N, C-alpha and C positions, 0 to 999 in steps of 0.2 A: 929463381926459376925462370927459364926462358919461356916466352909466350908460345902458345901452340895453336895449331889449326887443324888437328886431325878430325876426321869425319866418321859417322857411323858406317859400318860395313854395308855393302850393297845388298847383302842378304837379309837385312832386317825385314820383319813383316810389314807389308804395305796393305792399306785398306782401299775399299772402293771410293771413288771420288764423292764428295758431298753433293747432294742434290740441290742445284742452284735454285730451282723453282720452289722447293720446299723451304730453303733458307730465306728466300724473298718473302714467301707467304708468312712464315713464322715471325720474321723480323717485323713486318708491318702490323701483324696482329698484336705483337708484344708492345710496340710503340703506341698503338691505338688504345690498348687496355690500360695504359698508365695515365691517360688523360681523363679528367672529369669535365662535364659540360661547363661548370663554372670556371675551369682553368682557361677556357678559350672564349668566354663571353657568351655562352649559350645558356638559355633557361632550362632548368630540369623539370619544373612543375611538379616535383614530388612523385613522378611516375615510377612504378617498379621497373627496374632494369634487369633484364635476364642475363646480360653480359657485363663484365667490368669495363669501365672506361666508356669511350665514345662509341656510338653506333656507326655502322658503315655510312649510313645516309648523312649523319652529322659530319663525319670527316669529309665526305664528298662535297657537301655544301661548303665547308670551310675552304676546301681546295679549289672550288669552282669547276668540278668535273661531274659527270653524271654518276649516279650510283652504280649503274651497270659497268661503266668503265673502271671505276675504282674497284669494284668487286672482282673483275677479271684480273686486275693487277694484284690484288691481295691473294688471289688464288694461284699466284706464281707466274702469270702470263705477262711478262714485261716486254714482249715483242712490240716493236714500233712505238713504244712510249717515248715521248719527247723529253728533252732536258728541261723545258719550261714546265711541263706537267710535274716532273719529279721535284723541281724547285717548289712548286705550289704545294705539293703534298708534304715536302719536308718542312715548309713553313707551318702548315696546318698541324703537323705532328710535333712541332717545337723541337726539331732535331738539332743536335749539336753539329758542328762542322764535321767531326769524325763520323757521326751517324749518317749525315747527308752523303758523305763520300762512300760509306759502306752501302747505302741504298743504291747509289749510282752504279757501283761495281756489280751489285747483284742483278739490277734491272737491265743495265746496258753494259755487259762485259766487253772489255776491249779485246779485239782479235789479237792473239799472240800465239807463237809456236808453243806446242805442248812441251813442257820441260821433262826431260828424262827423269824417271823416278830416282835413279841412283846418282844423279848429277851432284857432285860435291860443291860445297860453298867454299870458295877460295878467299883467303885473306892476303891482301897485297903485302909484299915484304916490307915496304916502307912503313906500313901500319904496325907491323910487329916490332919494328925498330922504335917507333914512337911509343908503344906500350912500355918497352924496356927502358926508354929514356925518362919515363914518368916515375921516378924512383920513390917519391913519397906519396904517390896518389894511386889508390886502388883503381884499376881500369881494366876493361875487357871489351871485346867485340862480340856482339850478339847478332845472329842472322835470322833467317826465316825459321818458323816453328819454335822460336825461343831457344835455338841451339847456341851454346856458348862455343865460340870458334877460336878465340885467342885471348890471352890474359897475361898480366904481369905478376911479378913476385908479390906485390902488395895485395893484389886481388886474392892470391892464394892464401896470404896471411889472414885476410879478413873473412873470406868465404869458405876456406878449406882448399886443399890441393886437388883441383880438378884433374890434374895429370895422373892421379892414382885411380881414376874412374875409367871404365871402358868408354870409348868414344861415344857410343850410343846413349850413355847415361849423362853426358854433359849437356843437359837440357834443363832450363829453369822450371819448366812445367813438371817434369819428373822429379826434380829435386824438391820443389815446394810441396807437391801433393803426396809424394811417396816416401820422403825421408823425414823421420821424426826430428833429427838434429836441425833441419832447416826450419821446422815449425818452432823450435825453441830459439833459433837465431833471430827471427823477425818478431819484434815486440808486437806489431800489428800484423799478424800473419794473415788475417782475413783480407786486409787491404792489398797485401802483396799478391795473394791468390787471385783477387778480383782483377788486378792490373794484368796479370799473366793471361787470364782467360779472355779479357778484353782484347789484348794484343793478338791472341790466337784467332779470335773472331775476325779481326781485321785481315789477318793473313788468309783466312778461309774465304772471305768476300773477294779478295783480290785474285785468288787462285784456288777455286774449289776442286780443281782437277789434281791437286797435289796429293798423291796417294800416301806419301809419308805423313803428311799432316792428318789425313783421315785415319791412318793407323794409330797415330799418337792420341787423337781424340777418342778413338775406340778403346785403346788400352786404359787411358785415364778414366773413362766412363765406367769401365768394368771394375777398376781397382779403387776408385775414390768416389764416395757418395757426395763429398763436398764439391768435387769437380763437376759431377752430373748436375748438381743444383745450380752452380754458377753458369755452366754452359747453357742451361735451359733459359736463362734470363735474356739471352741475345744482346747483352750490353756490349757496346764497343766504345773505345776512347783511346786517345793517344796521350801519354803522360811523359813529357820531355824533361821535367825538372821537379824537384821537391826535396823533402827531408825524410830520411829513413832512420828509424830508431832500431838499433840492434842490441842484442844481449850476447856478447862474444864470450865463449867459455874461458878465455884467458884474461881479458882486460875488463869484462863486465859491460856496463851500459855505454852506448855510443850514439850520438846524434850526428848524422852525416848528411851533408847536402849532396844530392846527385844531379847530374846533367846527362842527358842523352842526346847525342848529335847524330842525326841521320846522314849517312854518307851519300853524296850526290853522284857517285860513280856508277849507278845502276846495279849495285851489288845487293841491294835490299838489306844492308847491314847498318848497325849503329855502334858508335863508340860511346860507352857509358863510363863516367868517372864519378868518384866519391871524394869529398874533402870535408874537413872540419873547420868550424869557425876559428880564426886565429886566437891564440892564448886561451883556448877552452880545454876542459878536461878531456874531451874527445880528441883534440889535437895531440895532447900528451899520450893518449892511448894509442893513437896511430903511430907515433914515434916508437913506442914500445913494441908494437907489432912489427914495425920495420926491422927492428933488431933481431926478431925471431924469424922473420921471413915465413917460408912455407911450413916451417916446423911449429908455428904458433898454435894451430888447432890440435896437433898431436900432443904438444906439451901440456895442453890443458886437460887432456884425458888420461894422463899418466897417474 
């Protein structure tokens, strides 16, 4: 199957932009709530605590800012906050690099032109050629909002033929949270779901005015209790490599190494590849899938 890069129709429902102030407030509250005094070297003295985690005054003390200043920030007022103060707060909250970047995007958004809601994500022709050249490697291009933009024949054999889906349904979040067959495909479905929600949170921090993303979040929040639960955690992270365990309907168990390569052309797209360890049973299974191509999933359901 040739790789594809069709986009959702411009008429799909769009939602109101996410509230950046509310996102900043809830993110800081959630990060503060996960820390205990002993985690950061503070004495608890056995006092009753009315809120989980650190108090505001404790966090402000650790960050070296006034309680009033930190309170304003946690209430969503990031105006005029300096990078140095954000760095101090990130250290006090023990934020990861991805969380630190997310905090900065929320508190000090970069000035940029508002992107048209219907703007299509384009995949360069040379990248589609590259996908087709990777004959034994399942590979695809994913863009903003977890949209699957292009893929090769092996990806169709492994994950199902996305070409049979309407363009608006070629989205990892919709597939994982709304399709029972994808729940069965991923052995650790919960971790896959977490990874997707974390990536959507990163997208939301970078561009809260993205109406398509707001619509997607709204749709999934209505249709999936699991999505609502994970979205409420405000967790963010970037996962560029690892191992995915799959249960394919035709060849059974697979352990595949994945790598995600962020493109540096400003497209906000990533190339994702999967491969098996040499001489493993998973490598044999991939070769079998290659012989079936896009018909692999359909063959298993006959």
